[in-house]
C-alpha positions as CSV (number, residue, x, y, z in Angstrom):
1,X,0.0,0.0,0.0
2,X,1.3,3.5,-0.9
3,X,2.3,5.5,2.2
4,X,3.0,9.2,1.7
5,X,5.8,11.0,3.5
6,X,4.9,14.6,2.9
7,X,2.9,16.5,0.3
8,X,5.5,16.1,-2.4
9,X,4.9,12.4,-2.4
10,X,1.4,13.0,-3.7
11,X,2.8,13.9,-7.2
12,X,1.2,11.8,-9.9
13,X,-1.3,10.3,-7.4
14,X,-5.1,10.3,-7.4
15,X,-6.0,12.0,-4.1
16,X,-9.3,11.7,-2.2
17,X,-10.4,14.4,0.2
18,X,-13.0,13.0,2.6
19,X,-14.8,15.8,4.5
20,X,-15.1,19.3,3.0
21,X,-15.2,21.6,5.9
22,X,-12.5,24.0,6.9
23,X,-9.8,21.3,6.9
24,X,-11.1,19.8,3.6
25,X,-11.0,23.1,1.8
26,X,-7.5,23.8,3.1
27,X,-6.4,20.4,2.0
28,X,-7.7,20.9,-1.5
29,X,-5.8,24.2,-1.7
30,X,-2.6,22.5,-0.6
31,X,-2.7,19.6,-2.9
32,X,-4.3,21.2,-6.0
33,X,-1.0,21.8,-7.8
34,X,0.6,18.5,-6.7
35,X,-1.9,15.7,-7.2
36,X,-2.6,14.2,-10.6
37,X,-6.3,14.3,-9.8
38,X,-8.6,15.1,-6.8
39,X,-11.8,13.5,-5.7
40,X,-13.8,15.4,-3.0
41,X,-16.4,13.6,-0.9
42,X,-18.6,14.7,2.0
43,X,-21.5,13.2,3.9
44,X,-23.5,16.3,3.3
45,X,-25.3,17.2,0.1
46,X,-25.3,20.5,-1.8
47,X,-21.7,21.5,-1.1
48,X,-21.0,22.2,-4.7
49,X,-21.0,20.4,-8.1
50,X,-17.4,19.2,-7.4
51,X,-18.3,17.5,-4.1
52,X,-19.7,14.0,-4.2
53,X,-22.0,12.7,-1.5
54,X,-20.6,9.7,0.5
55,X,-23.7,7.5,0.1
56,X,-24.4,8.6,-3.5
57,X,-21.4,7.3,-5.3
58,X,-18.8,9.2,-3.2
59,X,-17.5,6.1,-1.4
60,X,-17.1,4.3,-4.7
61,X,-15.1,7.2,-6.1
62,X,-12.8,7.2,-3.0
63,X,-12.0,3.5,-3.7
64,X,-10.4,4.6,-7.0
65,X,-7.9,6.8,-5.2
66,X,-4.3,6.1,-4.2
67,X,-4.7,7.9,-0.9
68,X,-7.6,9.5,1.0
69,X,-6.9,12.5,3.3
70,X,-9.7,12.3,5.9
71,X,-11.0,15.3,7.8
72,X,-10.8,15.0,11.7
73,X,-14.6,14.7,12.2
74,X,-14.9,11.5,10.3
75,X,-14.2,8.6,12.8
76,X,-11.0,6.6,12.1
77,X,-12.9,3.4,12.8
78,X,-16.0,4.1,10.7
79,X,-17.1,1.2,8.5
80,X,-16.5,3.1,5.2
81,X,-13.1,4.2,6.3
82,X,-12.1,0.7,7.2
83,X,-13.5,-0.5,3.9
84,X,-11.1,1.9,2.0
85,X,-8.1,0.4,3.8
86,X,-9.4,-3.1,3.2
87,X,-9.3,-2.3,-0.5
88,X,-5.7,-1.1,-0.4
89,X,-6.4,2.6,-0.2
90,X,-4.2,4.5,2.2
91,X,-6.1,6.7,4.6
92,X,-4.2,9.5,6.2
93,X,-4.7,13.2,7.0
94,X,-3.3,16.5,5.7
95,X,-2.0,17.3,9.2
96,X,0.0,14.1,9.1
97,X,1.6,15.0,5.8
98,X,2.3,18.5,7.1
99,X,4.2,17.0,10.0
100,X,6.5,15.2,7.6
101,X,7.4,18.5,6.0
102,X,7.4,20.7,9.1
103,X,10.4,21.9,11.2
104,X,9.7,19.9,14.4
105,X,12.2,22.0,16.4
106,X,9.8,25.0,16.1
107,X,6.5,23.1,16.5
108,X,4.6,22.5,19.8
109,X,1.5,20.3,19.9
110,X,-1.1,20.7,22.6
111,X,-4.0,18.3,23.3
112,X,-6.2,17.4,26.3
113,X,-9.8,16.8,27.2
114,X,-10.1,20.3,28.5
115,X,-7.8,23.3,28.6
116,X,-6.1,22.7,25.2
117,X,-7.5,25.9,23.6
118,X,-6.6,28.1,26.6
119,X,-3.1,26.5,26.9
120,X,-2.4,27.0,23.2
121,X,-3.3,30.7,23.6
122,X,-1.1,30.9,26.8
123,X,1.9,29.3,25.2
124,X,1.7,31.6,22.2
125,X,1.2,34.7,24.4
126,X,4.0,33.8,26.7
127,X,6.4,33.3,23.8
128,X,5.5,36.7,22.5
129,X,6.1,38.2,26.0
130,X,9.7,37.0,25.9
131,X,10.2,38.5,22.5
132,X,9.6,35.4,20.3
133,X,7.5,35.2,17.2
134,X,4.7,32.7,17.5
135,X,1.3,31.8,16.0
136,X,-1.6,29.8,17.1
137,X,-2.7,27.1,14.6
138,X,-4.7,23.9,14.4
139,X,-8.2,23.7,16.0
140,X,-7.8,27.1,17.7
141,X,-7.0,28.9,14.4
142,X,-6.2,27.8,10.9
143,X,-4.9,24.5,9.6
144,X,-1.1,24.8,9.3
145,X,-1.1,23.3,5.9
146,X,-3.3,26.0,4.5
147,X,-1.1,27.6,1.8
148,X,-2.2,31.1,2.9
149,X,-0.4,30.5,6.2
150,X,3.3,31.3,6.4
151,X,4.9,28.7,8.7
152,X,8.5,29.5,7.6
153,X,9.4,31.5,10.7
154,X,8.7,31.6,14.4
155,X,7.2,29.1,16.8
156,X,4.2,27.1,15.6
157,X,1.8,26.3,18.4
158,X,-0.8,23.7,17.4
159,X,-4.0,22.7,19.2
160,X,-4.5,19.0,18.3
161,X,-7.8,17.1,18.9
162,X,-8.1,13.5,19.8
163,X,-9.5,13.0,16.3
164,X,-6.2,14.2,14.8
165,X,-3.9,12.5,17.2
166,X,-4.6,9.0,15.8
167,X,-3.5,9.9,12.3
168,X,-0.1,11.4,13.3
169,X,3.1,9.3,12.6
170,X,5.6,11.9,13.8
171,X,5.9,14.0,17.0
172,X,7.0,17.6,17.3
173,X,9.8,18.6,19.7
174,X,7.3,19.4,22.5
175,X,3.9,18.0,23.4
176,X,1.6,19.2,26.1
177,X,-1.3,17.1,27.4
178,X,-3.5,19.4,29.6
179,X,-6.0,16.9,31.0
180,X,-7.5,13.5,30.5
181,X,-11.1,12.6,31.0
182,X,-13.7,10.9,28.7
183,X,-15.1,12.5,25.6
184,X,-16.1,11.9,22.0
185,X,-17.1,8.3,22.8
186,X,-19.3,8.1,19.7
187,X,-16.1,8.7,17.7
188,X,-13.6,6.6,19.6
189,X,-15.9,3.8,20.9
190,X,-14.9,3.6,24.6
191,X,-13.2,5.6,27.3
192,X,-10.2,3.4,27.1
193,X,-9.9,3.9,23.4
194,X,-10.4,7.6,23.7
195,X,-7.6,7.9,26.2
196,X,-5.3,5.7,24.2
197,X,-6.0,7.6,21.0
198,X,-5.5,10.9,22.8
199,X,-2.1,9.8,24.2
200,X,-1.0,8.2,21.0
201,X,0.4,11.6,20.0
202,X,3.0,11.3,22.8
203,X,4.1,7.9,21.5
204,X,4.6,9.2,17.9
205,X,8.0,8.7,16.3
206,X,10.7,11.2,17.0
207,X,12.7,12.6,19.9
208,X,10.5,14.9,22.0
209,X,9.5,16.1,25.4
210,X,6.0,15.5,26.9
211,X,4.6,17.8,29.6
212,X,1.6,16.7,31.7
213,X,0.0,17.8,34.9
214,X,1.4,16.3,38.1
215,X,-1.8,14.6,39.0
216,X,-2.8,11.0,39.9
217,X,-4.6,10.7,36.5
218,X,-1.4,11.1,34.6
219,X,0.7,9.0,37.0
220,X,-1.8,6.2,36.4
221,X,-1.3,6.3,32.6
222,X,2.4,6.8,32.7
223,X,2.9,3.5,30.8
224,X,0.9,5.1,27.9
225,X,3.0,8.2,27.7
226,X,5.8,8.6,25.2
227,X,8.7,11.0,25.0
228,X,10.8,12.4,27.8
229,X,7.9,12.9,30.3
230,X,7.8,15.8,32.8
231,X,5.1,16.1,35.5
232,X,4.3,19.8,36.0
233,X,2.8,21.0,39.3
234,X,0.1,23.7,39.3
235,X,1.2,27.3,39.6
236,X,1.0,28.3,43.2
237,X,1.5,32.0,42.6
238,X,-1.8,32.2,40.7
239,X,-0.5,34.1,37.6
240,X,-3.8,33.0,36.1
241,X,-5.7,35.6,38.0
242,X,-3.6,38.4,36.6
243,X,-4.5,37.1,33.1
244,X,-8.2,37.1,33.9
245,X,-8.5,33.3,34.0
246,X,-10.7,31.7,36.6
247,X,-10.6,28.3,38.4
248,X,-7.9,25.9,39.8
249,X,-7.6,24.3,36.4
250,X,-6.2,27.6,35.1
251,X,-3.3,27.4,37.5
252,X,-2.4,24.0,35.9
253,X,-2.7,25.4,32.4
254,X,-0.5,28.4,33.2
255,X,2.1,26.1,34.8
256,X,2.2,24.0,31.7
257,X,2.6,27.1,29.5
258,X,5.4,28.5,31.7
259,X,7.3,25.1,31.6
260,X,6.9,24.9,27.9
261,X,8.2,28.3,27.1
262,X,11.1,27.8,29.6
263,X,12.0,24.6,27.8
264,X,11.7,26.1,24.3
265,X,13.7,29.3,25.0
266,X,16.1,28.2,27.8
267,X,14.9,31.0,30.1
268,X,14.0,30.1,33.7
269,X,10.3,29.8,34.5
270,X,10.6,32.8,36.9
271,X,12.1,35.0,34.1
272,X,9.2,34.0,31.8
273,X,6.7,34.7,34.6
274,X,8.2,38.2,35.3
275,X,7.9,39.1,31.6
276,X,4.3,37.8,31.4
277,X,3.3,39.7,34.5
278,X,4.6,42.9,32.9
279,X,2.3,42.4,29.9
280,X,-0.6,40.6,31.6
281,X,-3.1,43.4,31.1
282,X,-2.9,42.9,27.3
283,X,-3.8,39.2,27.4
284,X,-7.3,38.5,26.0
285,X,-8.9,35.3,27.3
286,X,-10.6,33.1,24.7
287,X,-14.3,33.8,24.2
288,X,-16.5,31.0,25.5
289,X,-14.1,30.1,28.3
290,X,-15.6,31.5,31.6
291,X,-16.1,34.8,29.9
292,X,-18.2,37.5,31.7
293,X,-20.9,38.7,29.3
294,X,-22.8,41.1,31.5
295,X,-24.1,41.8,35.0
296,X,-27.4,43.0,36.5
297,X,-27.9,44.7,39.8
298,X,-30.7,43.0,41.7
299,X,-31.5,44.3,45.1
300,X,-28.4,44.0,47.2
301,X,-26.7,41.5,44.8
302,X,-25.5,41.1,41.3
303,X,-26.4,38.5,38.6
304,X,-23.5,37.7,36.4
305,X,-23.9,36.0,33.0
306,X,-20.9,33.8,32.2
307,X,-20.2,32.1,28.8
308,X,-18.3,28.9,29.2
309,X,-19.6,27.5,25.8
310,X,-16.2,25.9,25.0
311,X,-17.0,23.4,27.9
312,X,-18.4,20.7,25.5
313,X,-17.4,17.8,27.8
314,X,-17.8,16.8,31.4
315,X,-14.5,17.8,32.9
316,X,-14.6,21.6,32.0
317,X,-18.2,21.8,33.1
318,X,-17.4,20.4,36.5
319,X,-14.4,22.7,36.7
320,X,-16.7,25.7,36.0
321,X,-19.1,24.7,38.8
322,X,-16.1,24.6,41.2
323,X,-15.2,28.2,40.3
324,X,-18.6,29.4,41.5
325,X,-18.9,26.9,44.4
326,X,-19.8,29.7,46.9
327,X,-22.5,31.4,44.8
328,X,-26.0,30.6,43.8
329,X,-26.0,29.4,40.2
330,X,-28.2,28.6,37.2
331,X,-26.5,26.1,35.0
332,X,-27.5,25.9,31.3
333,X,-26.3,22.4,30.2
334,X,-26.8,19.7,27.5
335,X,-26.9,19.5,23.8
336,X,-25.9,16.7,21.4
337,X,-25.6,13.3,23.1
338,X,-22.4,11.5,22.1
339,X,-22.7,8.8,24.8
340,X,-20.3,10.0,27.5
341,X,-20.9,9.2,31.2
342,X,-22.5,12.3,32.8
343,X,-22.6,10.9,36.4
344,X,-19.6,13.0,37.6
345,X,-21.3,16.2,36.3
346,X,-24.7,15.2,37.8
347,X,-23.0,14.6,41.2
348,X,-21.3,18.1,41.0
349,X,-24.7,19.7,40.3
350,X,-26.8,17.6,42.7
351,X,-24.5,18.1,45.7
352,X,-24.0,21.9,45.5
353,X,-24.4,23.7,48.8
354,X,-25.7,27.0,47.3
355,X,-29.1,27.4,45.6
356,X,-28.9,25.8,42.2
357,X,-31.2,25.6,39.1
358,X,-30.5,23.3,36.1
359,X,-31.8,24.3,32.7
360,X,-31.3,21.6,30.1
361,X,-31.4,21.3,26.3
362,X,-31.1,18.4,23.9
363,X,-30.7,14.7,24.4
364,X,-27.6,15.2,26.6
365,X,-29.5,17.6,28.7
366,X,-32.3,15.1,29.2
367,X,-29.8,12.5,30.4
368,X,-28.1,15.0,32.8
369,X,-31.4,16.1,34.1
370,X,-32.5,12.5,34.8
371,X,-29.3,11.7,36.7
372,X,-29.6,14.9,38.8
373,X,-33.3,14.1,39.5
374,X,-32.3,10.7,40.9
375,X,-29.6,12.2,43.1
376,X,-31.5,15.3,44.3
377,X,-35.2,15.3,43.5
378,X,-35.6,18.8,45.1
379,X,-33.1,20.6,42.9
380,X,-34.9,23.0,40.6
381,X,-34.7,22.1,36.9
382,X,-36.5,22.5,33.6
383,X,-36.0,22.3,29.9
384,X,-36.1,25.2,27.5
385,X,-36.6,25.8,23.8
386,X,-34.7,29.1,23.3
387,X,-31.8,30.9,25.0
388,X,-34.1,33.8,25.6
389,X,-36.3,31.6,27.8
390,X,-33.2,30.2,29.6
391,X,-31.7,33.6,30.4
392,X,-35.0,34.9,31.7
393,X,-35.6,31.9,33.9
394,X,-32.1,32.1,35.2
395,X,-32.5,35.8,36.1
396,X,-35.8,35.2,37.8
397,X,-34.3,32.3,39.9
398,X,-31.4,34.5,41.1
399,X,-33.4,37.2,42.7
400,X,-30.7,37.8,45.3
401,X,-27.8,37.5,43.0
402,X,-25.6,34.8,41.6
403,X,-24.4,33.4,38.2
404,X,-26.2,32.3,35.1
405,X,-23.6,29.9,33.6
406,X,-23.6,28.5,30.1
407,X,-21.3,25.5,30.6
408,X,-23.1,22.8,28.5
409,X,-20.9,19.7,29.0
410,X,-21.9,18.6,25.5
411,X,-21.5,19.5,21.9
412,X,-23.9,21.9,20.1
413,X,-24.7,19.9,17.0
414,X,-28.3,19.3,17.9
415,X,-29.3,22.9,17.5
416,X,-26.2,24.9,16.4
417,X,-23.5,24.6,13.8
418,X,-20.8,24.8,16.5
419,X,-20.1,25.9,20.0
420,X,-19.4,29.5,18.8
421,X,-22.9,29.8,17.4
422,X,-24.4,28.5,20.7
423,X,-22.3,31.0,22.7
424,X,-23.2,33.8,20.4
425,X,-26.9,33.0,20.9
426,X,-26.4,33.0,24.7
427,X,-24.6,36.4,24.4
428,X,-27.4,37.8,22.2
429,X,-30.1,36.6,24.6
430,X,-28.2,38.2,27.6
431,X,-27.7,41.5,25.8
432,X,-31.4,41.6,24.7
433,X,-32.7,40.6,28.2
434,X,-35.5,42.7,29.7
435,X,-34.1,44.6,32.6
């Protein structure tokens, strides 16, 4: 079977592109002038006359290719993907080919169940604070193989999803794993497989360092970690607060970023910290990550509306609840159900000591609500059809002040295109609320 080792090896080959979202379009642009011919296939219809539909002849067309470059959202173990390989068609990814061509000494890959987006932003920002050139790429920005991106200079800081990890043959010089829970079980098949797929990046070929939190979770999976492993303790000086980041998990993310920049530049962590502190006021936290949208004065208290829309899995939603442990809260949760275990989140909701209301949406919300009801039948909860209704109910419940928190713990695909659209809808509803 043909196995490519970079984009140049696609010359004179018939290349299939499976999935025509952001990654698929960037892949087409990258291989257009290299491949002998290109076949583009997507599960969705009406994406253009040049895009075949998977179930309407698209799969058969991919079988005629020498190699198929799969977009991350298509499961590696899906039946039609396995069928391609069974027929001798190589299935890889554009990111994998890019790694063959990239300068690994300037590349940092960051993955994790939660915190990877924030840590990618922190590493990039910390590098800039010490006078280095750096750019955020991958899930947090643009695919690094997009020909419009200049990757010839500076540090390349990549957010890498579990979907992408399984397709990578080579490791960059530095890998960070921010956390490890259970997520995307509909894609990976099981918790064990998800974790193994996620950590496979650390076991990819090539000399590299691997930074992970100094937690029991990572000590338990030490045998699954590759590279020169360093366990990093959470930042006890709470630099995260100066950067506008909330929660104990932010101390861990900051510590990983400090350790990474120290390792990359040869500066001590304290020197890096001092330079970051000097510039902390200019750091802009990511939208959708515990972002304060607005506040209302109600009587003697305040109602704060917080967007944590990036929390599309259990771990970050639990972490968000811990941030506001001492305040009354209305949690907006749920969405698309991908089969994960919501018990930990349900316990975190049901056992809160402060007044709590749960507002749920989608199939995942139904499951979360059912678990909470079994654990604490007295806890106030209801479903909602629109964000306007959710925001109004939340404000009414918190008559003495508290937090209306969008931290869904589930993807948005049941009602929205992506998490950003869901967060935007929450922000709109908050800004249009009747005061």
